[in-house]
N, C-alpha and C positions, 0 to 999 in steps of 0.2 A: 252619668252614662256608662263611663266605663268601668265601672263597678256591678250595675247592671248587667251589661254584655258579659263582662267574666262570670260571673253568678250562673247567668242562664248558659252559658258557654259549657263551665261544670254540670251543669245538670243533664244539658244534652250530652254528654260524653259517658254521664252514668248510666242514662237510660239507653242510649246506643250500645254500651258492654254488655247491658242484659238481654237486649234483642240479640245480639249476635251471638250469646251463649246461648240462648233460648234457639237459636238457629242450628248450632249447633247439636245440643242436645235431640232437637227433630229430627236429624239425621238416620231415618230408621229406612232401610233398603224394604222396597216393594209396599208401603204404606200408602194408604189410601190418599191421605192429606199429603202428596208428593209436593206439591208446590209450597207448601206454609212455610217450609226451610228457605226458601226464595223469598218469599214475602218480609221473612226476620230479616235475612240476611243485608238485604237490598235497603230496608228501612235502618237498620243498625247503621251502616256504611255511610248513609246520606244523615243521619243524624250527627254522626261521628264528623263527617266534612264541617256540617253547620256550625258545630258545636267549637270545632278548631279555628274556624273563621272567628267567630263570636270571641274566643281567647284570645286571638290574636289583636283584635279589634280592641279590646279592652285593655290588653297588656302593651299594646303601640303607643310609643311616645311620638308626639311631635316635634319636629325641628323647627325650635324657634330662635 
């Protein structure tokens, strides 16, 4: 379970980095699709937060 959460968290972080890069690259002034940058940036941030939580859960050790 912990290994799966860690792997999925890493995958989410890689996808989030790609979305943030796409959001930055689509930052053209006066573009017709002006909202697409926010779609990429918001989804990238949400995936990054979810990936960080999964990484934390995957690497967190229980106190025994």
